[in-house]
VMD Tcl script that draws the C-alpha trace (Angstrom):
set ca {
  {30.28 -2.18 5.64}
  {32.42 0.13 3.52}
  {31.52 3.82 3.29}
  {30.55 3.49 -0.37}
  {28.15 0.63 0.38}
  {26.66 2.53 3.30}
  {26.16 5.63 1.18}
  {24.47 3.59 -1.55}
  {22.10 2.25 1.09}
  {21.52 5.76 2.46}
  {20.70 6.99 -1.03}
  {18.04 4.29 -1.45}
  {16.55 5.08 1.96}
  {16.21 8.81 1.33}
  {14.76 8.29 -2.14}
  {12.20 5.77 -0.83}
  {11.14 7.59 2.34}
  {11.82 11.22 1.43}
  {13.44 11.95 4.80}
  {15.98 10.27 7.11}
  {17.19 11.02 10.64}
  {20.85 10.96 11.69}
  {20.20 9.22 15.01}
  {18.12 6.46 13.41}
  {20.73 5.86 10.72}
  {23.55 5.68 13.26}
  {21.67 2.96 15.15}
  {20.78 1.07 11.98}
  {24.36 1.00 10.64}
  {25.98 0.78 14.09}
  {28.25 3.77 13.46}
  {28.64 7.18 15.08}
  {26.41 10.12 14.22}
  {29.54 11.92 12.96}
  {30.08 9.13 10.41}
  {26.48 9.45 9.19}
  {26.84 13.23 8.90}
  {29.94 12.79 6.74}
  {28.05 10.32 4.55}
  {25.16 12.77 4.19}
  {27.57 15.58 3.33}
  {29.03 13.42 0.56}
  {25.58 12.63 -0.82}
  {24.58 16.29 -0.63}
  {27.65 17.29 -2.64}
  {26.47 14.89 -5.35}
  {23.00 16.47 -5.39}
  {21.23 13.37 -4.06}
  {19.84 14.89 -0.86}
  {19.63 18.09 1.15}
  {20.72 18.16 4.78}
  {18.25 19.55 7.30}
  {18.21 19.77 11.08}
  {18.58 16.24 12.48}
  {18.86 14.47 9.14}
  {18.29 14.90 5.43}
  {15.54 15.03 2.82}
  {15.53 14.06 -0.84}
  {16.92 16.75 -3.12}
  {13.52 17.02 -4.80}
  {11.91 17.83 -1.43}
  {12.60 21.57 -1.55}
  {10.61 24.17 0.35}
  {10.24 26.20 -2.85}
  {9.37 23.48 -5.35}
  {5.88 24.08 -6.70}
  {4.23 22.24 -9.56}
  {1.24 23.27 -11.60}
  {-2.23 21.89 -10.89}
  {-2.06 19.92 -14.14}
  {1.24 18.27 -13.12}
  {-0.16 17.30 -9.70}
  {-3.59 16.14 -10.77}
  {-2.79 12.43 -11.16}
  {-0.38 12.14 -8.21}
  {-1.91 10.17 -5.30}
  {-5.17 10.36 -7.22}
  {-6.93 7.54 -5.34}
  {-6.08 9.07 -1.96}
  {-7.23 12.52 -3.04}
  {-10.49 11.08 -4.37}
  {-11.23 9.39 -1.03}
  {-10.45 12.65 0.80}
  {-12.77 14.60 -1.51}
  {-15.56 12.05 -1.00}
  {-15.16 12.31 2.78}
  {-15.19 16.11 2.58}
  {-18.41 16.00 0.58}
  {-20.09 14.34 3.56}
  {-19.88 17.75 5.25}
  {-22.10 19.22 2.51}
  {-25.18 16.95 2.50}
  {-28.24 17.67 0.39}
  {-29.81 19.29 3.47}
  {-26.96 21.84 3.72}
  {-27.80 25.51 3.26}
  {-24.99 28.03 3.48}
  {-21.62 28.99 2.03}
  {-18.46 26.98 1.49}
  {-15.07 28.20 0.34}
  {-12.48 26.21 -1.61}
  {-8.92 27.29 -2.25}
  {-6.92 26.26 -5.30}
  {-5.57 22.72 -5.47}
  {-6.03 19.24 -6.84}
  {-7.90 17.74 -3.88}
  {-10.19 20.76 -3.61}
  {-10.63 20.42 -7.37}
  {-11.93 16.88 -6.89}
  {-14.25 18.17 -4.19}
  {-15.48 20.76 -6.69}
  {-16.44 17.95 -9.06}
  {-18.65 16.49 -6.32}
  {-20.18 19.89 -5.60}
  {-20.96 20.18 -9.31}
  {-23.33 17.23 -8.80}
  {-24.83 18.47 -5.50}
  {-28.61 18.73 -5.33}
  {-30.66 20.34 -2.52}
  {-33.40 18.61 -0.57}
  {-35.73 21.55 -1.09}
  {-36.07 24.33 -3.62}
  {-35.54 27.11 -1.06}
  {-32.06 25.86 -0.07}
  {-29.04 27.81 -1.20}
  {-25.46 26.65 -1.55}
  {-22.87 29.34 -2.21}
  {-19.36 28.31 -3.31}
  {-16.57 30.85 -2.89}
  {-13.19 30.29 -4.53}
  {-10.10 32.07 -5.81}
  {-9.52 29.32 -8.39}
  {-10.66 29.77 -11.98}
  {-10.55 26.00 -12.48}
  {-12.76 25.27 -9.47}
  {-15.20 28.07 -10.32}
  {-15.58 26.67 -13.85}
  {-16.24 23.15 -12.56}
  {-18.88 24.20 -10.02}
  {-20.55 26.68 -12.37}
  {-22.05 23.72 -14.24}
  {-24.42 23.21 -11.30}
  {-27.50 25.51 -11.48}
  {-28.22 24.83 -7.81}
  {-24.94 26.42 -6.66}
  {-24.16 30.13 -6.67}
  {-20.47 30.64 -7.45}
  {-18.51 33.62 -6.13}
  {-15.16 33.93 -7.93}
  {-12.69 36.10 -6.04}
  {-10.68 38.56 -8.11}
  {-7.03 39.50 -7.91}
  {-3.72 38.87 -9.63}
  {-3.81 35.46 -11.33}
  {-0.98 33.02 -10.54}
  {-0.60 30.93 -13.66}
  {0.93 27.90 -11.92}
  {-2.15 27.39 -9.71}
  {-4.79 29.36 -11.67}
  {-5.56 31.16 -8.39}
  {-6.25 34.80 -7.62}
  {-3.91 36.31 -5.03}
  {-2.90 39.72 -3.72}
  {-4.39 42.67 -1.89}
  {-7.67 42.66 -3.82}
  {-8.28 38.98 -3.04}
  {-7.54 39.48 0.65}
  {-9.80 42.54 0.84}
  {-12.71 40.54 -0.56}
  {-12.08 37.70 1.86}
  {-12.01 40.08 4.82}
  {-15.73 40.76 4.20}
  {-16.73 37.08 3.97}
  {-17.33 34.42 6.62}
  {-18.20 31.10 4.95}
  {-19.63 28.27 7.00}
  {-16.88 25.88 5.90}
  {-13.53 26.53 4.22}
  {-11.81 23.60 2.51}
  {-8.08 24.26 2.40}
  {-5.21 22.39 0.81}
  {-1.58 22.41 1.94}
  {1.78 21.32 0.57}
  {2.94 20.33 4.03}
  {1.49 19.65 7.48}
  {4.00 19.46 10.32}
  {3.70 19.07 14.10}
  {5.67 22.26 14.80}
  {5.53 24.23 11.54}
  {1.81 23.74 10.98}
  {0.33 23.98 7.49}
  {2.56 25.37 4.77}
  {2.82 26.21 1.08}
  {5.70 27.39 -1.14}
  {4.33 30.81 -2.14}
  {3.93 33.86 0.12}
  {0.91 35.36 -1.66}
  {-0.95 32.08 -1.87}
  {-0.13 31.56 1.80}
  {-1.85 34.83 2.67}
  {-5.04 33.72 0.92}
  {-4.98 30.37 2.72}
  {-4.52 32.16 6.06}
  {-7.50 34.41 5.34}
  {-9.66 31.43 4.39}
  {-8.61 29.44 7.45}
  {-9.19 32.20 9.97}
  {-12.24 33.70 8.30}
  {-14.40 30.58 8.12}
  {-16.67 29.28 10.86}
  {-15.10 25.84 10.31}
  {-11.72 25.25 8.67}
  {-11.21 21.83 7.08}
  {-7.77 20.87 5.76}
  {-7.65 18.36 2.90}
  {-4.14 16.90 2.97}
  {-3.07 13.55 1.57}
  {-0.64 11.41 3.58}
  {2.37 12.18 1.37}
  {2.36 15.72 2.78}
  {2.07 14.78 6.45}
  {5.23 15.58 8.38}
  {6.45 17.82 5.55}
  {7.41 21.51 5.62}
  {7.44 23.96 2.71}
  {8.61 27.55 2.74}
  {5.70 29.52 4.23}
  {3.57 28.49 7.22}
  {0.03 29.80 6.77}
  {-1.71 28.27 9.80}
  {-0.95 26.60 13.11}
  {-2.54 23.22 13.78}
  {-4.90 24.93 16.23}
  {-6.23 27.15 13.44}
  {-7.97 24.23 11.74}
  {-10.97 22.33 13.07}
  {-10.76 19.17 10.98}
  {-8.09 17.32 9.01}
  {-9.20 14.90 6.33}
  {-6.40 12.64 5.12}
  {-5.97 9.11 3.78}
  {-3.72 7.54 6.46}
  {-3.27 7.93 10.19}
  {-0.61 10.56 11.00}
  {2.69 9.48 12.56}
  {2.85 9.43 16.36}
  {4.38 12.89 16.85}
  {2.02 14.59 14.43}
  {-0.97 12.66 15.80}
  {-0.12 13.80 19.33}
  {0.24 17.42 18.18}
  {-3.13 17.27 16.41}
  {-4.81 15.86 19.52}
  {-3.24 18.57 21.67}
  {-4.54 21.19 19.24}
  {-7.99 19.53 19.41}
  {-8.09 18.91 15.68}
  {-10.62 16.32 14.50}
  {-8.83 13.81 12.26}
  {-10.87 11.91 9.67}
  {-9.09 9.14 7.75}
  {-10.75 8.50 4.40}
}
mol new
graphics top color blue
foreach p $ca { graphics top sphere $p radius 0.5 }
foreach p [lrange $ca 0 end-1] q [lrange $ca 1 end] { graphics top cylinder $p $q radius 0.2 }
display resetview
């Protein structure tokens, strides 16, 4: 196979899978790892991919890329809906206590379910805590739920409050369950997000709750973004839509994380 043909094939692989490994490619094409690295360097110079340790990722897979909630709402929508439905099983009609939701599209779908929540008895109380204006607005339609909207500096791209004021408020709260989204979940890097201030809020929610539940669709498993906000051992439960790959699954088991596949 000529270099040009091999590089065309490499381009298709990285676009389809999002990430490729040098060692695997060398075996597949029956060439040396040095040859694959030269191919990847050529593709990187053309803006097709970005080289990382041990391989390459698609150029669009940047640690700093962050899209608005509106832009992400319809992506992997079926998977996110199943995850939200599974998460809602943790808040049955007999539940009485406080839950926290951070900003995101999957937590937003969970908020729509909470907006329809009804208690078994009149004396029950459900408190919903969030730093997201969008989520607070959705849940506020339910008269049976008391909404606590955290204040702070508003990030327009996520409609979420961040900063010192937000963190101070969270330091005085200990919800029964925190539902947390992530842009990446990796065996070594843990849970991550592109923004430092949003990361700090996610850390506070994760560590401050009695039970931390990560809602992460399968497209983000094995991925890393710029800022790690929690180790795998910091979460109690992961709800996703497909079984994690072997290395991530082993790391989750070692960290004693309950994995629920919706």
